[in-house]
DSSP file (Angstrom, degrees, kcal/mol; ACC not computed):
  #  RESIDUE AA STRUCTURE BP1 BP2  ACC     N-H-->O    O-->H-N    N-H-->O    O-->H-N    TCO  KAPPA ALPHA  PHI   PSI    X-CA   Y-CA   Z-CA
    1    1 A M              0   0    0      0, 0.0     2,-0.3     0, 0.0     0, 0.0   0.000 360.0 360.0 360.0 134.9  -32.4    6.1  -40.7
    2    2 A S    >>  -     0   0    0      1,-0.1     4,-1.2     0, 0.0     3,-0.8  -0.754 360.0-121.8-109.6 160.2  -36.1    6.0  -40.0
    3    3 A N  T 34 S+     0   0    0     -2,-0.3     6,-0.2     1,-0.2     7,-0.1   0.689 108.6  66.4 -72.7 -18.4  -37.9    7.5  -37.0
    4    4 A Q  T 34 S+     0   0    0      1,-0.2    -1,-0.2     2,-0.1     0, 0.0   0.862 102.7  44.9 -71.9 -32.5  -39.3    4.1  -36.2
    5    5 A Q  T <4 S+     0   0    0     -3,-0.8    -2,-0.2     1,-0.3    -1,-0.2   0.838 127.4  27.8 -78.8 -30.7  -35.9    2.8  -35.3
    6    6 A F    ><  +     0   0    0     -4,-1.2     3,-1.2     1,-0.1     4,-0.3  -0.731  67.2 167.5-129.5  82.4  -34.9    5.9  -33.2
    7    7 A P  T 3  S+     0   0    0      0, 0.0     4,-0.4     0, 0.0     3,-0.4   0.727  76.7  56.8 -71.5 -21.4  -38.2    7.4  -31.9
    8    8 A Y  T 3> S+     0   0    0      1,-0.2     4,-2.1     2,-0.1     5,-0.2   0.499  82.5  89.4 -86.7  -0.1  -36.3    9.7  -29.4
    9    9 A L  H <> S+     0   0    0     -3,-1.2     4,-1.9     1,-0.2    -1,-0.2   0.891  85.6  50.3 -64.4 -41.3  -34.3   11.2  -32.3
   10   10 A E  H  > S+     0   0    0     -3,-0.4     4,-2.1    -4,-0.3    -1,-0.2   0.892 109.7  50.7 -65.0 -41.2  -36.9   14.0  -32.9
   11   11 A D  H  > S+     0   0    0     -4,-0.4     4,-2.0     1,-0.2    -1,-0.2   0.881 109.0  51.9 -58.4 -42.1  -37.0   14.9  -29.2
   12   12 A L  H  X S+     0   0    0     -4,-2.1     4,-1.9     2,-0.2    -2,-0.2   0.872 108.1  50.7 -65.9 -38.6  -33.3   15.2  -29.2
   13   13 A K  H  X S+     0   0    0     -4,-1.9     4,-2.1     2,-0.2    -2,-0.2   0.908 109.6  51.2 -66.7 -41.1  -33.3   17.5  -32.2
   14   14 A A  H  X S+     0   0    0     -4,-2.1     4,-1.9     1,-0.2    -2,-0.2   0.898 109.8  50.1 -65.4 -39.1  -35.9   19.8  -30.6
   15   15 A T  H  X S+     0   0    0     -4,-2.0     4,-2.2     1,-0.2    -1,-0.2   0.872 108.5  51.7 -64.5 -38.5  -33.8   20.0  -27.4
   16   16 A I  H  X S+     0   0    0     -4,-1.9     4,-2.3     2,-0.2    -1,-0.2   0.901 108.5  51.7 -63.8 -40.8  -30.7   20.9  -29.3
   17   17 A K  H  X S+     0   0    0     -4,-2.1     4,-2.0     1,-0.2    -2,-0.2   0.909 109.7  48.8 -62.8 -41.5  -32.5   23.7  -31.1
   18   18 A R  H  X S+     0   0    0     -4,-1.9     4,-2.4     1,-0.2    -1,-0.2   0.906 111.2  51.1 -63.7 -42.5  -33.8   25.1  -27.8
   19   19 A L  H  X S+     0   0    0     -4,-2.2     4,-2.4     1,-0.2    -2,-0.2   0.874 108.4  51.8 -63.1 -37.0  -30.2   24.9  -26.4
   20   20 A D  H  X S+     0   0    0     -4,-2.3     4,-2.4     2,-0.2    -1,-0.2   0.903 109.1  49.7 -65.5 -40.4  -28.9   26.8  -29.4
   21   21 A R  H  X S+     0   0    0     -4,-2.0     4,-1.8     2,-0.2    -2,-0.2   0.914 112.2  47.6 -62.6 -43.1  -31.4   29.5  -28.9
   22   22 A L  H  X S+     0   0    0     -4,-2.4     4,-1.3     1,-0.2    -2,-0.2   0.847 111.1  51.1 -66.5 -34.6  -30.6   29.9  -25.3
   23   23 A D  H  X S+     0   0    0     -4,-2.4     4,-2.4     2,-0.2    -1,-0.2   0.903 109.2  51.4 -66.3 -39.3  -26.9   29.9  -26.1
   24   24 A D  H  X S+     0   0    0     -4,-2.4     4,-1.6     1,-0.2    -2,-0.2   0.838 108.9  50.4 -67.8 -32.8  -27.4   32.6  -28.6
   25   25 A S  H  <>S+     0   0    0     -4,-1.8     5,-2.7     2,-0.2    -1,-0.2   0.802 112.3  46.5 -73.5 -25.5  -29.3   34.7  -26.2
   26   26 A I  H ><5S+     0   0    0     -4,-1.3     3,-1.2     3,-0.2    -2,-0.2   0.899 111.3  51.8 -76.9 -39.6  -26.5   34.4  -23.6
   27   27 A D  H 3<5S+     0   0    0     -4,-2.4    -2,-0.2     1,-0.3    -1,-0.2   0.853 112.4  46.1 -65.3 -36.1  -23.8   35.2  -26.2
   28   28 A K  T 3<5S-     0   0    0     -4,-1.6    -1,-0.3    -5,-0.2    -2,-0.2   0.272 113.9-117.5 -92.1  13.3  -25.6   38.4  -27.3
   29   29 A N  T < 5 +     0   0    0     -3,-1.2    -3,-0.2     1,-0.2    -2,-0.1   0.874  67.7 143.7  50.2  41.6  -26.2   39.5  -23.7
   30   30 A K      < -     0   0    0     -5,-2.7    -1,-0.2    -6,-0.2    -2,-0.1  -0.866  55.9-110.0-102.6 141.7  -30.0   39.2  -24.3
   31   31 A P        -     0   0    0      0, 0.0    -5,-0.0     0, 0.0    -1,-0.0  -0.410  37.2-105.3 -68.0 147.9  -32.1   38.0  -21.5
   32   32 A A    >   -     0   0    0      1,-0.1     3,-1.3     4,-0.1   -10,-0.0  -0.259  32.3-106.6 -67.7 164.8  -33.7   34.6  -22.0
   33   33 A D  T 3  S+     0   0    0      1,-0.3    -1,-0.1    -3,-0.1   -11,-0.0   0.766 118.2  49.4 -65.4 -26.5  -37.3   34.4  -22.8
   34   34 A D  T 3  S+     0   0    0      2,-0.1     2,-0.3     0, 0.0    -1,-0.3   0.352 101.7  75.1 -96.6   3.6  -38.3   33.2  -19.3
   35   35 A H    <   -     0   0    0     -3,-1.3     3,-0.0     3,-0.0     0, 0.0  -0.889  68.8-139.7-117.9 148.6  -36.3   35.8  -17.3
   36   36 A R        -     0   0    0     -2,-0.3    -4,-0.1     1,-0.1     2,-0.1  -0.711  36.7 -96.6 -97.1 157.5  -37.0   39.5  -16.7
   37   37 A P        -     0   0    0      0, 0.0     2,-0.4     0, 0.0    -1,-0.1  -0.441  41.0-121.7 -69.2 149.6  -34.2   42.1  -16.8
   38   38 A M        -     0   0    0     -2,-0.1     2,-0.1    -3,-0.0     3,-0.1  -0.745  18.2-131.9 -95.0 136.9  -32.7   43.0  -13.5
   39   39 A T        -     0   0    0     -2,-0.4     2,-0.1     1,-0.1    -1,-0.0  -0.471  35.8 -89.5 -84.0 162.6  -32.7   46.5  -12.2
   40   40 A D        -     0   0    0     -2,-0.1     2,-0.3     1,-0.1    -1,-0.1  -0.461  39.4-132.4 -73.5 144.7  -29.6   48.0  -10.7
   41   41 A L        -     0   0    0     -2,-0.1     2,-0.1    -3,-0.1    -1,-0.1  -0.719  14.2-129.3 -96.7 144.8  -29.1   47.6   -7.0
   42   42 A S     >  -     0   0    0     -2,-0.3     4,-2.4     1,-0.1     5,-0.2  -0.436  27.7-108.0 -83.3 166.3  -28.1   50.5   -4.7
   43   43 A R  H  > S+     0   0    0      1,-0.2     4,-2.8     2,-0.2     5,-0.2   0.879 119.4  51.5 -62.9 -38.6  -25.2   50.2   -2.3
   44   44 A Q  H  > S+     0   0    0      2,-0.2     4,-2.7     1,-0.2    -1,-0.2   0.893 110.6  48.2 -65.0 -39.3  -27.5   50.0    0.7
   45   45 A E  H  > S+     0   0    0      2,-0.2     4,-2.7     1,-0.2    -2,-0.2   0.920 112.7  48.6 -69.7 -37.8  -29.5   47.2   -0.8
   46   46 A M  H  X S+     0   0    0     -4,-2.4     4,-3.0     2,-0.2     5,-0.2   0.956 112.9  47.6 -61.0 -49.2  -26.3   45.3   -1.7
   47   47 A T  H  X S+     0   0    0     -4,-2.8     4,-2.4     1,-0.2     5,-0.2   0.916 113.0  48.7 -61.2 -44.5  -24.9   45.8    1.8
   48   48 A A  H  X S+     0   0    0     -4,-2.7     4,-2.5     2,-0.2    -1,-0.2   0.904 112.5  47.7 -63.4 -40.3  -28.2   44.6    3.3
   49   49 A S  H  X S+     0   0    0     -4,-2.7     4,-2.8     1,-0.2    -2,-0.2   0.929 113.0  48.8 -65.1 -42.3  -28.3   41.5    1.0
   50   50 A L  H  X S+     0   0    0     -4,-3.0     4,-2.8     1,-0.2    -2,-0.2   0.871 111.4  49.5 -64.4 -35.2  -24.7   40.7    1.8
   51   51 A A  H  X S+     0   0    0     -4,-2.4     4,-2.4    -5,-0.2    -1,-0.2   0.892 110.9  49.3 -71.5 -36.5  -25.4   41.1    5.5
   52   52 A A  H  X S+     0   0    0     -4,-2.5     4,-2.4    -5,-0.2    -2,-0.2   0.923 113.5  46.6 -67.8 -38.9  -28.4   38.9    5.3
   53   53 A N  H  X S+     0   0    0     -4,-2.8     4,-2.9     2,-0.2    -2,-0.2   0.937 112.1  50.9 -60.0 -44.5  -26.4   36.2    3.4
   54   54 A K  H  X S+     0   0    0     -4,-2.8     4,-3.1     1,-0.2     5,-0.2   0.919 110.9  47.8 -61.7 -42.3  -23.5   36.5    5.9
   55   55 A A  H  X S+     0   0    0     -4,-2.4     4,-2.5     2,-0.2    -1,-0.2   0.919 113.1  49.3 -65.1 -42.9  -26.0   36.0    8.8
   56   56 A E  H  X S+     0   0    0     -4,-2.4     4,-2.3     2,-0.2    -2,-0.2   0.925 112.3  47.1 -63.9 -44.1  -27.5   33.0    7.1
   57   57 A V  H  X S+     0   0    0     -4,-2.9     4,-3.1     2,-0.2     5,-0.2   0.940 113.2  49.0 -61.2 -49.0  -24.1   31.5    6.4
   58   58 A E  H  X S+     0   0    0     -4,-3.1     4,-2.8     1,-0.2     5,-0.2   0.891 110.3  50.2 -57.1 -41.3  -23.0   32.1    9.9
   59   59 A A  H  X S+     0   0    0     -4,-2.5     4,-2.5    -5,-0.2    -1,-0.2   0.926 112.8  47.0 -65.1 -43.0  -26.1   30.5   11.3
   60   60 A R  H  X S+     0   0    0     -4,-2.3     4,-3.1     2,-0.2    -2,-0.2   0.925 113.0  49.1 -62.7 -44.5  -25.6   27.5    9.0
   61   61 A L  H  X S+     0   0    0     -4,-3.1     4,-2.9     2,-0.2    -2,-0.2   0.886 110.6  49.4 -64.7 -38.7  -22.0   27.2   10.0
   62   62 A A  H  X S+     0   0    0     -4,-2.8     4,-2.7    -5,-0.2    -2,-0.2   0.948 114.0  47.0 -60.5 -47.9  -22.8   27.5   13.8
   63   63 A N  H  X S+     0   0    0     -4,-2.5     4,-2.3     2,-0.2    -2,-0.2   0.919 114.7  46.8 -58.0 -46.9  -25.5   24.7   13.2
   64   64 A F  H  X S+     0   0    0     -4,-3.1     4,-2.7     2,-0.2     5,-0.2   0.927 112.1  50.1 -64.5 -45.8  -22.9   22.6   11.3
   65   65 A D  H  X S+     0   0    0     -4,-2.9     4,-2.7     1,-0.2    -2,-0.2   0.894 111.6  48.2 -59.2 -41.4  -20.3   23.2   13.9
   66   66 A T  H  X S+     0   0    0     -4,-2.7     4,-2.6     1,-0.2    -1,-0.2   0.927 112.9  48.0 -67.1 -42.2  -22.7   22.1   16.7
   67   67 A S  H  X S+     0   0    0     -4,-2.3     4,-2.4     2,-0.2    -2,-0.2   0.871 112.3  49.4 -71.3 -35.0  -23.8   19.0   14.7
   68   68 A V  H  X S+     0   0    0     -4,-2.7     4,-3.2     2,-0.2     5,-0.2   0.951 112.2  47.5 -65.6 -48.1  -20.1   18.1   14.0
   69   69 A K  H  X S+     0   0    0     -4,-2.7     4,-2.2    -5,-0.2    -2,-0.2   0.923 114.3  46.9 -56.2 -45.9  -19.1   18.5   17.6
   70   70 A T  H  X S+     0   0    0     -4,-2.6     4,-1.9     2,-0.2    -1,-0.2   0.870 112.7  50.6 -64.6 -39.3  -22.1   16.5   18.8
   71   71 A G  H  X S+     0   0    0     -4,-2.4     4,-2.9    -5,-0.2    -2,-0.2   0.930 110.7  47.5 -57.9 -50.8  -21.4   13.8   16.2
   72   72 A F  H  X S+     0   0    0     -4,-3.2     4,-3.1     1,-0.2    -2,-0.2   0.900 110.2  53.0 -63.7 -39.9  -17.8   13.5   17.2
   73   73 A A  H  X S+     0   0    0     -4,-2.2     4,-1.9    -5,-0.2    -1,-0.2   0.871 110.0  47.9 -60.7 -38.3  -18.8   13.3   20.8
   74   74 A E  H  X S+     0   0    0     -4,-1.9     4,-2.9     2,-0.2    -2,-0.2   0.929 111.4  51.7 -67.7 -44.6  -21.2   10.5   20.1
   75   75 A L  H  X S+     0   0    0     -4,-2.9     4,-2.9     1,-0.2    -2,-0.2   0.910 108.6  50.1 -57.0 -44.5  -18.5    8.8   18.1
   76   76 A R  H  X S+     0   0    0     -4,-3.1     4,-2.5     2,-0.2    -1,-0.2   0.930 111.5  48.7 -59.8 -42.6  -16.1    9.0   20.9
   77   77 A A  H  X S+     0   0    0     -4,-1.9     4,-2.4     2,-0.2    -2,-0.2   0.931 112.6  47.8 -65.8 -43.7  -18.6    7.6   23.3
   78   78 A E  H  X S+     0   0    0     -4,-2.9     4,-2.3     1,-0.2    -1,-0.2   0.922 111.9  49.6 -65.0 -39.8  -19.4    4.7   20.9
   79   79 A F  H  X S+     0   0    0     -4,-2.9     4,-2.8     2,-0.2    -2,-0.2   0.877 108.9  52.8 -67.3 -34.7  -15.7    4.0   20.4
   80   80 A A  H  X S+     0   0    0     -4,-2.5     4,-2.3    -5,-0.2    -1,-0.2   0.929 110.6  47.7 -64.1 -42.2  -15.1    4.0   24.2
   81   81 A G  H  X S+     0   0    0     -4,-2.4     4,-2.5     2,-0.2    -2,-0.2   0.919 111.8  49.9 -61.8 -41.9  -17.9    1.4   24.5
   82   82 A L  H  X S+     0   0    0     -4,-2.3     4,-2.5     2,-0.2     5,-0.2   0.901 108.3  53.1 -66.1 -41.2  -16.4   -0.6   21.7
   83   83 A R  H  X S+     0   0    0     -4,-2.8     4,-2.2     2,-0.2    -1,-0.2   0.938 109.5  49.3 -57.3 -45.8  -13.0   -0.5   23.4
   84   84 A T  H  X S+     0   0    0     -4,-2.3     4,-2.3     1,-0.2    -2,-0.2   0.921 111.3  48.6 -58.1 -47.8  -14.6   -1.8   26.5
   85   85 A E  H  X S+     0   0    0     -4,-2.5     4,-2.4     1,-0.2    -1,-0.2   0.864 111.1  50.7 -59.1 -38.1  -16.3   -4.6   24.7
   86   86 A M  H  X S+     0   0    0     -4,-2.5     4,-2.3     2,-0.2    -1,-0.2   0.851 109.2  50.0 -69.9 -36.2  -13.1   -5.5   23.0
   87   87 A A  H  X S+     0   0    0     -4,-2.2     4,-2.1    -5,-0.2    -2,-0.2   0.907 112.3  48.3 -71.0 -38.1  -11.2   -5.7   26.2
   88   88 A N  H  X S+     0   0    0     -4,-2.3     4,-2.5     2,-0.2    -2,-0.2   0.894 110.3  51.0 -68.0 -39.2  -13.9   -7.9   27.7
   89   89 A A  H  X S+     0   0    0     -4,-2.4     4,-2.4     2,-0.2    -2,-0.2   0.885 109.4  51.6 -65.2 -38.9  -13.8  -10.1   24.6
   90   90 A R  H  X S+     0   0    0     -4,-2.3     4,-2.3     2,-0.2    -2,-0.2   0.922 110.8  47.8 -58.2 -47.1  -10.0  -10.4   25.0
   91   91 A T  H  X S+     0   0    0     -4,-2.1     4,-1.9     1,-0.2    -2,-0.2   0.919 112.3  49.7 -60.0 -45.8  -10.4  -11.4   28.6
   92   92 A E  H  X S+     0   0    0     -4,-2.5     4,-2.3     1,-0.2    -1,-0.2   0.870 110.7  49.4 -60.3 -41.3  -13.0  -13.9   27.7
   93   93 A A  H  X S+     0   0    0     -4,-2.4     4,-2.5     1,-0.2    -1,-0.2   0.885 109.2  51.7 -70.6 -36.9  -10.9  -15.4   25.0
   94   94 A A  H  X S+     0   0    0     -4,-2.3     4,-2.2     2,-0.2    -1,-0.2   0.873 110.2  49.5 -62.6 -37.7   -7.9  -15.7   27.3
   95   95 A K  H  X S+     0   0    0     -4,-1.9     4,-2.4     2,-0.2    -2,-0.2   0.898 112.7  46.7 -67.3 -42.1  -10.1  -17.5   29.8
   96   96 A Q  H  X S+     0   0    0     -4,-2.3     4,-2.9     2,-0.2    -2,-0.2   0.905 112.0  51.3 -64.7 -40.1  -11.4  -19.9   27.2
   97   97 A N  H  X S+     0   0    0     -4,-2.5     4,-2.7     2,-0.2    -2,-0.2   0.927 110.4  49.2 -65.2 -44.0   -7.9  -20.5   25.9
   98   98 A N  H  X S+     0   0    0     -4,-2.2     4,-2.2     1,-0.2    -1,-0.2   0.923 112.8  46.5 -61.4 -45.7   -6.7  -21.3   29.3
   99   99 A E  H  X S+     0   0    0     -4,-2.4     4,-2.3     2,-0.2    -2,-0.2   0.929 111.0  52.2 -64.4 -46.0   -9.5  -23.7   30.0
  100  100 A S  H  X S+     0   0    0     -4,-2.9     4,-2.6     1,-0.2    -2,-0.2   0.927 109.0  51.2 -51.2 -49.1   -9.0  -25.4   26.6
  101  101 A L  H  X S+     0   0    0     -4,-2.7     4,-2.6     1,-0.2    -1,-0.2   0.898 108.1  51.3 -60.2 -41.3   -5.4  -25.9   27.4
  102  102 A R  H  X S+     0   0    0     -4,-2.2     4,-2.7     1,-0.2    -1,-0.2   0.913 110.8  48.9 -61.1 -42.8   -6.2  -27.4   30.8
  103  103 A W  H  X S+     0   0    0     -4,-2.3     4,-2.2     2,-0.2    -2,-0.2   0.875 111.7  49.1 -65.6 -38.2   -8.6  -29.8   29.1
  104  104 A I  H  X S+     0   0    0     -4,-2.6     4,-2.5     2,-0.2    -2,-0.2   0.933 111.4  47.5 -65.4 -44.8   -6.0  -30.8   26.5
  105  105 A I  H  X S+     0   0    0     -4,-2.6     4,-2.7     1,-0.2    -2,-0.2   0.929 114.3  48.3 -62.1 -45.6   -3.3  -31.4   29.0
  106  106 A G  H  X S+     0   0    0     -4,-2.7     4,-2.4     1,-0.2    -1,-0.2   0.891 111.7  49.7 -64.8 -38.5   -5.7  -33.5   31.1
  107  107 A S  H  X S+     0   0    0     -4,-2.2     4,-2.7     2,-0.2    -1,-0.2   0.902 111.9  47.0 -68.6 -42.4   -6.8  -35.5   28.2
  108  108 A V  H  X S+     0   0    0     -4,-2.5     4,-2.5     2,-0.2     5,-0.2   0.940 112.7  50.2 -64.8 -45.5   -3.3  -36.2   27.0
  109  109 A F  H  X S+     0   0    0     -4,-2.7     4,-2.4     1,-0.2    -2,-0.2   0.916 112.4  46.8 -55.7 -45.8   -2.3  -37.2   30.5
  110  110 A T  H  X S+     0   0    0     -4,-2.4     4,-2.7     2,-0.2     5,-0.2   0.918 111.3  51.4 -59.5 -46.6   -5.3  -39.5   30.8
  111  111 A F  H  X S+     0   0    0     -4,-2.7     4,-2.2     1,-0.2    -2,-0.2   0.886 111.7  46.4 -60.7 -40.7   -4.6  -41.1   27.4
  112  112 A V  H  X S+     0   0    0     -4,-2.5     4,-2.6     2,-0.2    -1,-0.2   0.932 113.0  50.1 -67.0 -43.1   -1.0  -41.8   28.3
  113  113 A S  H  X S+     0   0    0     -4,-2.4     4,-2.4     1,-0.2    -2,-0.2   0.916 112.2  45.7 -62.2 -43.4   -1.9  -43.2   31.6
  114  114 A I  H  X S+     0   0    0     -4,-2.7     4,-2.3     2,-0.2    -1,-0.2   0.919 112.5  52.1 -67.1 -40.1   -4.5  -45.5   30.2
  115  115 A S  H  X S+     0   0    0     -4,-2.2     4,-2.5    -5,-0.2    -2,-0.2   0.914 111.0  47.7 -61.0 -42.9   -2.1  -46.6   27.4
  116  116 A V  H  X S+     0   0    0     -4,-2.6     4,-2.4     1,-0.2    -1,-0.2   0.921 111.9  49.6 -66.3 -41.9    0.6  -47.5   29.9
  117  117 A A  H  X S+     0   0    0     -4,-2.4     4,-2.2    -5,-0.2    -2,-0.2   0.893 111.6  48.6 -61.1 -40.6   -1.8  -49.4   32.1
  118  118 A I  H  X S+     0   0    0     -4,-2.3     4,-2.5     2,-0.2    -2,-0.2   0.929 112.7  47.8 -68.2 -44.7   -3.1  -51.4   29.1
  119  119 A I  H  X S+     0   0    0     -4,-2.5     4,-2.3     1,-0.2    -2,-0.2   0.900 111.7  49.9 -65.6 -36.8    0.4  -52.2   27.9
  120  120 A A  H  X S+     0   0    0     -4,-2.4     4,-2.3     2,-0.2    -1,-0.2   0.906 111.6  49.5 -63.9 -42.2    1.4  -53.3   31.4
  121  121 A A  H  X S+     0   0    0     -4,-2.2     4,-2.6     2,-0.2    -2,-0.2   0.888 110.6  50.0 -68.3 -36.9   -1.6  -55.5   31.6
  122  122 A L  H  X S+     0   0    0     -4,-2.5     4,-2.5     2,-0.2    -2,-0.2   0.921 111.2  48.1 -62.1 -45.0   -0.9  -57.1   28.3
  123  123 A I  H  X S+     0   0    0     -4,-2.3     4,-1.4     2,-0.2    -2,-0.2   0.912 112.4  49.4 -63.3 -40.8    2.7  -57.8   29.2
  124  124 A N  H  X S+     0   0    0     -4,-2.3     4,-1.7     1,-0.2     3,-0.4   0.936 112.1  47.8 -64.6 -46.3    1.5  -59.3   32.5
  125  125 A F  H  < S+     0   0    0     -4,-2.6     4,-0.4     1,-0.2    -1,-0.2   0.859 108.7  55.0 -62.6 -35.3   -1.1  -61.5   30.8
  126  126 A S  H  < S+     0   0    0     -4,-2.5     3,-0.3     1,-0.2    -1,-0.2   0.814 106.7  51.3 -69.3 -28.7    1.5  -62.7   28.2
  127  127 A K  H >< S+     0   0    0     -4,-1.4     3,-0.7    -3,-0.4    -2,-0.2   0.902 115.2  39.3 -70.4 -44.5    3.8  -63.9   30.9
  128  128 A T  T 3< S+     0   0    0     -4,-1.7     3,-0.4     1,-0.2    -1,-0.2   0.362  99.0  78.4 -92.9   6.4    1.3  -66.0   32.8
  129  129 A D  T 3   +     0   0    0     -4,-0.4    -1,-0.2    -3,-0.3    -2,-0.1   0.252  63.1  96.0 -98.1  13.8   -0.4  -67.3   29.8
  130  130 A K  S <  S-     0   0    0     -3,-0.7    -1,-0.2     1,-0.3    -2,-0.1   0.501  96.7 -87.6 -82.7  -4.9    2.3  -69.9   28.9
  131  131 A G        -     0   0    0     -3,-0.4    -1,-0.3     2,-0.0     2,-0.2  -0.628  60.9 -40.2 125.1 173.4    0.5  -72.8   30.6
  132  132 A P        -     0   0    0      0, 0.0    -3,-0.0     0, 0.0     3,-0.0  -0.500  52.4-132.5 -76.0 142.7    0.2  -74.3   34.1
  133  133 A V        -     0   0    0     -2,-0.2    -2,-0.0     1,-0.1     0, 0.0  -0.785  30.4-105.9 -91.2 132.5    3.4  -74.7   36.1
  134  134 A P        -     0   0    0      0, 0.0     3,-0.4     0, 0.0    -1,-0.1  -0.293  27.4-129.1 -58.1 146.6    3.9  -78.1   37.8
  135  135 A A  S    S+     0   0    0      1,-0.3     2,-0.3    -3,-0.0    -2,-0.0   0.950  87.6   6.5 -69.6 -52.8    3.3  -78.0   41.4
  136  136 A A        +     0   0    0      2,-0.1     2,-0.7     0, 0.0    -1,-0.3  -0.692  69.4 168.0-134.6  82.0    6.4  -79.6   42.9
  137  137 A V        -     0   0    0     -3,-0.4     0, 0.0    -2,-0.3     0, 0.0  -0.861  16.4-164.8 -94.1 121.1    9.1  -80.3   40.3
  138  138 A Q        -     0   0    0     -2,-0.7    -2,-0.1     1,-0.0     2,-0.0  -0.847  22.5-113.5-104.5 142.1   12.3  -81.2   42.1
  139  139 A P        -     0   0    0      0, 0.0     3,-0.1     0, 0.0    -1,-0.0  -0.351  42.5 -91.9 -69.4 156.1   15.6  -81.1   40.2
  140  140 A T        -     0   0    0      1,-0.1     2,-0.1    -2,-0.0     0, 0.0  -0.474  48.2-113.6 -66.8 134.2   17.3  -84.5   39.8
  141  141 A P        -     0   0    0      0, 0.0     2,-0.6     0, 0.0    -1,-0.1  -0.421  20.1-127.0 -70.8 147.2   19.7  -85.0   42.7
  142  142 A I        -     0   0    0     -2,-0.1     2,-0.5    -3,-0.1     0, 0.0  -0.877  25.2-155.5 -94.6 124.5   23.4  -85.1   41.9
  143  143 A V        -     0   0    0     -2,-0.6     2,-0.6     2,-0.0     0, 0.0  -0.842   7.1-165.7-104.9 129.1   24.9  -88.4   43.3
  144  144 A I        -     0   0    0     -2,-0.5     2,-0.3     0, 0.0    -2,-0.0  -0.959  10.2-152.2-120.3 117.3   28.6  -88.5   44.1
  145  145 A Y        -     0   0    0     -2,-0.6     2,-0.2     1,-0.1    -2,-0.0  -0.609  15.9-122.2 -88.6 147.2   30.0  -91.9   44.7
  146  146 A G        -     0   0    0     -2,-0.3    -1,-0.1     1,-0.1     3,-0.1  -0.527  29.3-105.5 -82.9 153.0   33.0  -92.5   46.9
  147  147 A Q        -     0   0    0     -2,-0.2    -1,-0.1     1,-0.1     2,-0.0  -0.545  39.6-104.6 -76.8 139.6   36.2  -94.1   45.6
  148  148 A P        -     0   0    0      0, 0.0    -1,-0.1     0, 0.0     3,-0.1  -0.325  41.7-100.7 -63.6 150.0   36.8  -97.7   46.7
  149  149 A A        -     0   0    0      1,-0.1     2,-0.1    -3,-0.1    -3,-0.0  -0.394  42.4-105.3 -66.3 141.9   39.5  -98.1   49.4
  150  150 A P        -     0   0    0      0, 0.0     2,-0.1     0, 0.0    -1,-0.1  -0.433  37.3-110.5 -70.1 149.1   42.9  -99.3   48.1
  151  151 A L        -     0   0    0      1,-0.1     0, 0.0    -2,-0.1     0, 0.0  -0.451  14.1-131.2 -78.2 148.0   43.8 -102.9   48.7
  152  152 A A  S    S+     0   0    0      1,-0.3    -1,-0.1    -2,-0.1     0, 0.0   0.917  99.6  28.6 -70.3 -42.3   46.6 -103.7   51.1
  153  153 A N  S    S-     0   0    0      3,-0.0    -1,-0.3    -3,-0.0     3,-0.1  -0.951  87.0-141.3-118.3 115.7   48.3 -106.1   48.8
  154  154 A P        -     0   0    0      0, 0.0     3,-0.1     0, 0.0    -2,-0.0  -0.436  30.0-101.6 -73.2 148.4   47.8 -105.2   45.3
  155  155 A P        -     0   0    0      0, 0.0     2,-0.3     0, 0.0    -4,-0.0  -0.317  41.7-101.4 -69.7 153.3   47.3 -108.2   43.0
  156  156 A A        -     0   0    0     -3,-0.1     2,-0.5     1,-0.0    -3,-0.0  -0.495  34.0-137.7 -76.4 141.3   50.3 -109.2   41.0
  157  157 A T        -     0   0    0     -2,-0.3     2,-0.4    -3,-0.1    -1,-0.0  -0.801  11.7-129.0-100.4 142.5   50.1 -108.2   37.6
  158  158 A V        -     0   0    0     -2,-0.5    -1,-0.0     3,-0.0     3,-0.0  -0.697  17.0-138.1 -91.5 133.4   51.2 -110.5   34.9
  159  159 A Q        -     0   0    0     -2,-0.4     2,-0.1     1,-0.0     3,-0.1  -0.808  22.2-120.1 -93.9 132.9   53.6 -109.1   32.5
  160  160 A P        -     0   0    0      0, 0.0     2,-0.1     0, 0.0    -1,-0.0  -0.427  32.3-112.7 -68.1 145.4   52.9 -110.1   29.0
  161  161 A S              0   0    0      1,-0.1    -3,-0.0    -2,-0.1     0, 0.0  -0.330 360.0 360.0 -84.0 159.1   55.6 -112.0   27.3
  162  162 A R              0   0    0     -2,-0.1    -1,-0.1    -3,-0.1     0, 0.0   0.469 360.0 360.0-116.7 360.0   57.5 -110.8   24.6
């Protein structure tokens, strides 16, 4: 492998050597090159340092507690506003649904009424469209002839010979 293919390889090797030296100094309980040895603390200094840390932590916790309570109060207020908006939206949607239903029912009723009227008109026109009706057509009269009166002396009938 050449350094031209991996130019960062030399930097990586140098970093590993520095880490090894730091690791050796920690393992041997030797201070690192950039740190000074620490002097022993007295009990009073340790107590004062702990008290200062405790006060700082308590102040941060109080600040955090206040910010959390304030944040939750703001969230509750926002959620109450959202609930109100959702209730108003539901009411508006119900009104629009009701109005749409009225229009649909009215449209269907109108369509059915117009359809029935058109069908009735077509039936009516088809009946009268067969042509003109003669003005005064009288049926042929039925003539009943009377029977001739019987003769007083019926004519003699000739008997055929046998």
